[in-house]
C-alpha positions in Angstrom: 0.1 -0.2 0.1 1.2 3.5 -0.8 2.1 6.0 1.3 -0.2 9.1 0.4 1.1 11.4 3.6 4.3 12.7 1.9 4.4 14.7 -1.3 6.3 17.3 -3.4 4.3 19.8 -1.6 4.9 18.6 1.9 3.4 16.1 4.4 0.0 15.4 5.1 -1.5 14.6 8.5 -4.0 12.5 9.2 -7.1 13.9 11.7 -5.8 11.8 14.7 -2.2 12.8 14.4 0.0 15.3 16.1 3.2 16.9 14.6 5.5 19.4 16.0 6.5 21.6 12.9 9.6 24.2 12.6 9.9 26.1 9.5 13.3 27.1 7.7 12.6 30.4 9.5 13.0 28.9 13.1 8.9 29.4 13.8 7.4 26.6 15.5 3.8 25.2 15.3 2.5 22.7 16.8 -0.7 20.4 14.8 -3.0 18.8 17.2 -6.3 17.1 16.5 -9.7 18.6 17.8 -9.9 16.8 21.2 -13.2 17.0 23.1 -13.2 18.0 26.5 -13.4 14.4 27.8 -11.2 13.0 25.4 -7.8 11.6 27.2 -4.9 13.5 25.4 -2.0 10.9 24.8 1.0 11.4 26.9 3.4 12.2 24.3 1.2 14.7 22.9 0.7 16.5 26.6 4.7 16.0 26.0 4.6 18.1 22.6 2.5 20.7 24.6 4.9 21.0 27.4 8.0 21.1 25.3 6.4 23.9 23.1 5.8 25.8 26.6 9.5 25.2 27.4 10.9 26.5 23.8 10.0 30.0 25.1 13.1 29.8 27.5 15.9 30.3 25.3 18.4 29.5 27.8 17.0 26.4 28.5 16.8 25.5 24.5 20.5 26.6 24.7 21.4 23.9 27.4 19.5 21.1 26.0 21.1 21.7 22.2 24.6 22.0 24.0 24.3 18.3 25.6 23.8 16.9 22.0 26.4 18.8 19.8 30.2 17.4 19.7 32.4 19.5 22.0 34.0 21.2 19.0 30.7 22.7 18.0 30.1 23.9 21.4 30.2 27.8 21.5 
């Protein structure tokens, strides 16, 4: 079965899928399904919401990035 979710013009999310999208200019967008008030939100979805909130803290972002960079690339 072919995967039609990826094409030359981009990626299409299913109605129940979640994505954290970072544009080339660094702008972040969190794409979420429409949850009802009584729906249980999956744990990893909650993690992405928390991550989006934490990404506003530039010092935290720099700390996390420095943990994954090789020593020769650290500022």
